[in-house]
C-alpha positions, 0 to 999 in steps of 0.5 A: 513423488515429493513428500508433503510437509506437515504444518504446525498450525494451531487455530485459536478461535478466541484469538483477536487475530483473524484465522487468515492471520493465524495461519499466515503467522504460524507458517511464516514463523515455522519457515523463519525458525527453520522448522520447514525447510526450503523447497519443501512442498506444502499441503494443498489448500483444500487439504489444509482447510479441511484439516484446520476446519476453516474455509479454503478461502481463508487458507488461500488468502494466507498463502497469497500473502506469503507468496507476495512476500516471497516465502512461497512459490507455486509450481503449476501442476505440482503444488506450492513450495517454500521458496529456495531463497527466502526474503530477508527475515527482518527489514534493514534497520540501519538509518540512512543519513539525511543529505544536505538541505536543498535550497529552493530557488528564489521566486521570480517577480511574477511568483513574488507578486502572486505570493503577496496577493495571496489566494485572491484574484481579480474577477473583473476590473473592479473586484478581487475574489477568492480564487476558488469562487472565480473558478466556479463563475463564468462572469463576474457575479458581483457587478454587471460588468459582464467581464469573464472571471478568468480574464485579466484585469 
């Protein structure tokens, strides 16, 4: 039978951190500092919650975050263990050099004419309206021509 590790967790109720974050930070710092070795078995969530005097859900959420980051590995029927291969302790801070600026292709004749018009379109043969107005109307609302707003003038 594998021995369960004792976790050095101190809960501070007056802290601005949530209980879940306090548990998460204590476990993660213990792993990073080498206080808890890889492949060590953690106490069950029920046992840890009872020892700390918190809800089991609080402990589960902290464990889930550590699992998502690759620090914990569940083994069905056996418990939760510290991962054998830990993720990087610090993100890589090297800055990637920016590549050369990409030159955008020139606009076609149609693109240039649309840019010059702006956000206005011809609602009918006699009126130009903002594009979003034309989308809301099925026919020209400015006159009785009856022409559909999406028809080309």
